[in-house]
FIBATI-652611 format. One record per residue (C-alpha): residue number from 1; residue in one letter; x negated, y negated, z. Coordinates in pm, 1 decimal. Layout:
<rs>
 pos code        x        y        z
 NUM    A        X        Y        Z
...
</rs>
This chain:
<rs>
 pos code        x        y        z
   1    M  -8464.9  -9392.2  12136.5
   2    P  -8271.4  -9031.3  12114.0
   3    P  -7996.0  -8895.5  11917.6
   4    A  -7656.1  -8930.5  12017.0
   5    T  -7560.1  -8630.0  12234.2
   6    S  -7241.6  -8632.5  12085.1
   7    F  -7327.8  -8571.0  11774.2
   8    A  -7513.4  -8250.5  11599.6
   9    L  -7747.9  -8224.5  11285.7
  10    P  -7693.9  -7979.4  11037.6
  11    S  -7995.7  -7709.7  11050.2
  12    V  -8214.4  -7725.4  10735.8
  13    Q  -8009.2  -7389.3  10669.7
  14    E  -7720.4  -7605.6  10664.3
  15    K  -7839.9  -7892.5  10542.1
  16    P  -7841.9  -7956.9  10153.2
  17    T  -7497.5  -7865.3  10125.5
  18    Y  -7398.5  -8132.3  10454.4
  19    V  -7601.7  -8340.7  10270.7
  20    Q  -7438.0  -8299.3   9920.1
  21    N  -7112.5  -8328.4  10041.0
  22    L  -7192.4  -8607.5  10256.8
  23    F  -7250.6  -8843.3  10011.5
  24    A  -6979.4  -8736.0   9784.9
  25    R  -6764.5  -8842.0  10039.0
  26    V  -6912.6  -9209.7  10091.2
  27    A  -7004.1  -9206.4   9742.5
  28    S  -6745.2  -9522.1   9623.4
  29    Y  -6877.4  -9749.7  10003.0
  30    Y  -7247.0  -9634.7   9929.9
  31    D  -7375.0  -9958.0   9778.4
  32    L  -7124.3 -10168.9   9980.7
  33    M  -7240.9  -9967.8  10288.4
  34    N  -7641.5 -10017.0  10285.4
  35    D  -7532.9 -10452.7  10191.7
  36    V  -7347.4 -10446.6  10482.5
  37    M  -7626.4 -10248.7  10691.2
  38    S  -7917.9 -10434.2  10568.0
  39    F  -7762.4 -10764.8  10572.4
  40    G  -7953.7 -10719.3  10192.1
  41    L  -8267.8 -10698.5  10271.7
  42    H  -8261.0 -10311.6  10110.6
  43    R  -8236.8 -10416.8   9766.1
  44    L  -8555.6 -10714.3   9837.0
  45    W  -8748.8 -10372.5   9928.7
  46    K  -8669.8 -10156.2   9620.5
  47    R  -8809.6 -10443.2   9473.8
  48    Q  -9112.8 -10440.2   9640.7
  49    A  -9119.8 -10109.3   9652.0
  50    C  -9073.7 -10073.9   9204.5
  51    R  -9382.5 -10316.2   9237.4
  52    K  -9582.7 -10009.8   9395.9
  53    L  -9589.1  -9784.5   9094.4
  54    A  -9799.6  -9991.8   8875.5
  55    L  -9616.7  -9825.5   8605.3
  56    P  -9802.2  -9895.3   8217.1
  57    R  -9631.5  -9995.9   7891.8
  58    N  -9373.2  -9732.8   7774.7
  59    G  -9467.1  -9478.0   8019.9
  60    R  -9242.1  -9242.3   8230.9
  61    V  -9094.0  -9295.1   8579.3
  62    L  -8906.8  -9014.9   8784.3
  63    D  -8647.7  -9183.5   9052.4
  64    V  -8573.1  -8931.8   9275.0
  65    C  -8283.0  -8906.7   9439.8
  66    S  -8106.3  -9213.1   9246.5
  67    G  -7778.8  -9173.7   9423.0
  68    T  -7644.6  -9500.3   9268.8
  69    G  -7875.5  -9578.5   9003.4
  70    D  -7987.0  -9907.4   9204.8
  71    L  -8320.5  -9852.6   9175.8
  72    A  -8337.7  -9721.9   8835.1
  73    V  -8172.6 -10096.5   8698.1
  74    M  -8402.1 -10248.4   8930.5
  75    L  -8703.4 -10028.8   8753.6
  76    H  -8609.8 -10114.0   8386.7
  77    R  -8602.0 -10504.1   8494.0
  78    Q  -8949.8 -10514.6   8653.0
  79    Y  -9076.0 -10257.1   8337.2
  80    P  -8814.7 -10258.4   8041.5
  81    T  -9051.3 -10083.4   7845.2
  82    V  -9069.3  -9786.6   8042.3
  83    A  -8818.8  -9444.5   8063.1
  84    I  -8680.8  -9337.5   8325.7
  85    T  -8547.0  -9080.7   8461.5
  86    A  -8315.3  -9049.0   8719.6
  87    L  -8243.4  -8744.0   8939.7
  88    D  -7977.7  -8648.3   9204.0
  89    F  -7815.2  -8343.8   9349.9
  90    C  -7472.0  -8504.8   9385.4
  91    P  -7246.0  -8542.6   9091.5
  92    E  -6964.9  -8796.8   9252.1
  93    M  -7313.9  -9056.3   9315.7
  94    L  -7410.0  -8994.9   8968.6
  95    A  -7168.3  -9035.0   8793.6
  96    I  -7137.0  -9376.4   8961.4
  97    G  -7498.9  -9521.4   8870.6
  98    R  -7457.3  -9393.1   8514.5
  99    K  -7162.8  -9634.6   8449.0
 100    R  -7380.3  -9887.1   8662.6
 101    A  -7668.5  -9802.6   8385.6
 102    E  -7444.9  -9839.5   8122.2
 103    A  -7231.2 -10136.2   8220.6
 104    Q  -7623.5 -10320.0   8276.1
 105    G  -7760.8 -10200.3   7987.4
 106    V  -8008.5  -9974.1   8151.6
 107    P  -8102.9  -9644.7   7939.9
 108    A  -8188.1  -9443.2   8212.3
 109    M  -8130.1  -9070.0   8188.7
 110    F  -7981.3  -8916.9   8496.4
 111    E  -7994.0  -8545.0   8561.0
 112    Q  -7838.3  -8310.2   8817.3
 113    G  -8132.4  -8143.7   9005.9
 114    D  -8304.2  -8030.0   9370.5
 115    A  -8580.4  -8308.7   9492.2
 116    L  -8706.7  -7970.5   9627.6
 117    A  -8750.1  -7800.6   9237.5
 118    L  -8811.2  -8063.0   9037.3
 119    P  -8735.2  -7905.0   8703.7
 120    Y  -9020.5  -8106.6   8529.9
 121    A  -9312.4  -7971.2   8374.7
 122    D  -9653.9  -8115.8   8559.1
 123    N  -9782.4  -8397.8   8555.3
 124    A  -9525.3  -8545.9   8314.2
 125    F  -9480.2  -8914.9   8499.6
 126    D  -9643.9  -9176.0   8549.4
 127    G  -9482.5  -9230.9   8874.6
 128    V  -9225.1  -9109.5   9075.2
 129    I  -9033.6  -9346.3   9371.6
 130    I  -8770.6  -9191.3   9642.2
 131    G  -8571.7  -9474.5   9802.2
 132    Y  -8379.6  -9346.6  10071.2
 133    G  -8354.9  -9019.9  10012.6
 134    L  -8682.0  -8824.6  10161.2
 135    R  -8477.4  -8823.5  10540.6
 136    N  -8233.4  -8622.7  10376.6
 137    V  -8352.1  -8356.3  10211.8
 138    A  -8447.5  -7970.1  10339.3
 139    H  -8828.5  -7970.4  10384.6
 140    Y  -9059.9  -8312.5  10382.5
 141    D  -9328.1  -8180.2  10232.3
 142    R  -9159.0  -7982.4  10007.8
 143    C  -9050.2  -8255.9   9831.4
 144    L  -9388.7  -8469.2   9878.4
 145    S  -9524.8  -8149.5   9676.6
 146    E  -9311.1  -8149.4   9440.4
 147    M  -9302.4  -8557.3   9371.6
 148    V  -9705.9  -8484.5   9338.1
 149    R  -9675.7  -8176.4   9101.4
 150    V  -9524.3  -8415.7   8871.4
 151    V  -9672.6  -8688.3   8838.5
 152    K  -9986.6  -8774.3   8629.7
 153    P -10352.3  -8785.5   8786.6
 154    G -10431.9  -9159.9   8862.6
 155    G -10016.6  -9204.9   8914.7
 156    Y  -9786.7  -9316.5   9214.2
 157    V  -9568.5  -9179.6   9437.4
 158    V  -9404.3  -9452.3   9642.2
 159    V  -9129.2  -9395.6   9955.1
 160    L  -8880.3  -9579.2  10123.0
 161    D  -8679.1  -9491.4  10380.8
 162    M  -8556.1  -9597.1  10730.1
 163    S  -8890.6  -9567.6  10986.1
 164    H  -8957.3  -9659.3  11384.3
 165    P  -9008.7  -9919.2  11510.0
 166    K  -9178.8 -10010.2  11884.7
 167    G  -9051.6 -10165.3  12179.8
 168    L  -8800.0 -10383.1  12179.3
 169    A  -8727.5 -10362.0  11837.7
 170    N  -8669.3  -9977.2  11836.9
 171    V  -8439.6 -10011.0  12143.6
 172    I  -8239.4 -10308.8  11900.6
 173    S  -8249.8 -10103.4  11608.1
 174    G  -8174.5  -9803.0  11838.7
 175    F  -7808.6  -9970.2  11974.9
 176    Y  -7748.6 -10060.3  11633.2
 177    R  -7820.3  -9708.7  11459.0
 178    F  -7584.3  -9509.0  11745.3
 179    T  -7333.7  -9791.2  11762.9
 180    I  -7283.9 -10023.8  11575.7
 181    M  -7337.3  -9840.5  11233.4
 182    P  -7050.0  -9545.9  11304.0
 183    L  -6849.3  -9851.2  11346.7
 184    M  -6925.1 -10017.3  10993.3
 185    G  -6844.7  -9675.9  10878.2
 186    K  -6566.2  -9648.9  11060.6
 187    C  -6391.8  -9968.4  10920.3
 188    V  -6521.0  -9941.4  10546.9
 189    A  -6576.2  -9608.0  10418.5
 190    N  -6314.5  -9449.9  10687.8
 191    D  -6623.2  -9178.6  10779.3
 192    P  -6799.5  -9250.7  11112.6
 193    D  -6946.3  -8870.9  11184.3
 194    A  -7144.8  -8987.1  10799.7
 195    Y  -7301.2  -9252.8  10958.2
 196    R  -7362.1  -9131.8  11274.8
 197    Y  -7509.1  -8857.2  11091.7
 198    L  -7748.4  -9087.1  10910.5
 199    A  -7818.7  -9251.5  11266.4
 200    N  -7926.3  -8980.5  11403.3
 201    S  -8118.4  -8806.2  11125.4
 202    I  -8370.1  -9090.4  11135.9
 203    F  -8474.8  -9017.7  11470.9
 204    F  -8575.4  -8716.4  11355.7
 205    Y  -8779.2  -8786.2  11064.6
 206    P  -9174.9  -8874.7  11039.6
 207    D  -9309.7  -9200.3  11192.4
 208    Q  -9515.7  -9400.7  10945.6
 209    S  -9878.1  -9258.7  11045.9
 210    K  -9704.7  -8901.1  11042.0
 211    L  -9549.8  -8945.6  10691.2
 212    A  -9879.1  -9056.9  10534.3
 213    H -10032.2  -8807.5  10648.7
 214    M  -9742.1  -8586.3  10520.5
 215    M  -9796.3  -8753.9  10216.6
 216    A -10241.6  -8713.6  10227.1
 217    E -10151.8  -8320.4  10250.8
 218    A  -9936.5  -8297.4   9949.6
 219    G -10189.9  -8437.9   9788.4
 220    L -10260.4  -8820.9   9719.3
 221    G -10489.7  -9029.8   9806.5
 222    H -10528.3  -9404.5   9910.6
 223    V -10207.2  -9360.0  10081.4
 224    A -10104.2  -9682.6  10281.8
 225    Y  -9798.5  -9826.4  10402.9
 226    E  -9594.1 -10131.3  10505.9
 227    N  -9290.4 -10200.7  10746.8
 228    K  -9072.3 -10365.3  10747.4
 229    L  -8847.5 -10524.4  10992.9
 230    G  -9084.0 -10462.0  11270.4
 231    G  -9081.6 -10129.8  11180.4
 232    I  -8703.1 -10033.8  11127.3
 233    C  -8797.0  -9950.8  10762.5
 234    A  -9092.4  -9860.4  10647.1
 235    L  -9283.4  -9861.9  10264.4
 236    H  -9505.5  -9621.5  10191.6
 237    W  -9727.2  -9502.3   9866.2
 238    G -10027.3  -9277.5   9719.0
 239    Q -10217.6  -9185.6   9424.0
 240    K -10280.2  -8870.7   9263.6
 241    S -10637.2  -8824.1   9226.4
 242    V -10715.0  -8800.9   8847.6
 243    D -10935.1  -8506.9   8951.8
 244    S -10636.7  -8355.3   9010.7
 245    P -10536.1  -7963.8   8859.1
 246    T -10234.3  -8039.6   8839.9
</rs>
């Protein structure tokens, strides 16, 4: 379904500042809205995404676009011996993530940074994950390349995000995204434009096959994906070649 014509998405140049300001505005409502909009299913999908990392004992993992830190908490529960670094460029979201981790005894390191220029050395992590964040960066390919750069050969890069269903599921999803989501945003967060952006951004996000191709182009092998709820959401993963020079 095409985007709502009454709402203009930011340009590539405007997107970083626009998205940062948007998430600053909705940070305190973000977790509640995720639960409401997905009927809690995002938690199940995130746990499944964490499992795809297959992290080694005492390894290191990077959570890109960590937001309010729920993935970092899930990672600690599944891999209690792994060192977790959670990166986001929105201070308001990071503050909530740090508070959540401290309250739940999760020893994650929360850092502010740019997903398009990750401040880490090559081959620094045993796995890298991004949950509902790739769609919000200005350059998908650059973000994927950065995640591949910092993961060790043999490690997995995992991407979880909204995607493109087919047939009737696409019609239902379109109505929900363009009509119900902004209404929920108005009622719960008093910010319908934030959720109009989120709904419209899905339209321009690569579909499942295109994203899999982009991940392979970034240097991942054995790329695969699973559709969730008929393709409304998709989980992608791929493994960095052990022969990779970086």
